[in-house]
C-alpha positions, 0 to 999 in steps of 0.5 A: 498500500502506499502512503500519503500525507495529509494536512488538516486543521489544528481544529479537526484534529482535536475533533478526531482525537475526541475519537481515537476509537475510530481508524481516521486513516480507513475512514479517508481511505473510504471517503477516496472511493466514494469520491472516484466513484462518483467522478467515474460514474460522470465519466461515464454518464459525459462520455456520450454528452455533446454539451460542450464546457462552456454549455456546461458552465453556462446551464450551471449558471441558470440552475444556480441562480433559480435554486437561489431564486427559490430559496429567497423565496421562501 
């Protein structure tokens, strides 16, 4: 297995130390596995997409604005 060094804020480290029973390395590995799975799924979905990066950015901004507008009215 390859080792990796990870920098975290002191406050987070203090909170982690409150739970020494947790294998924090395994927690980090699981989080990385989940992120890799999500990225692979996104790549698979987007493999046949005709949407350009510019189109995706524009669409993303429109969605963000609509969501923000919805929550402002609540």
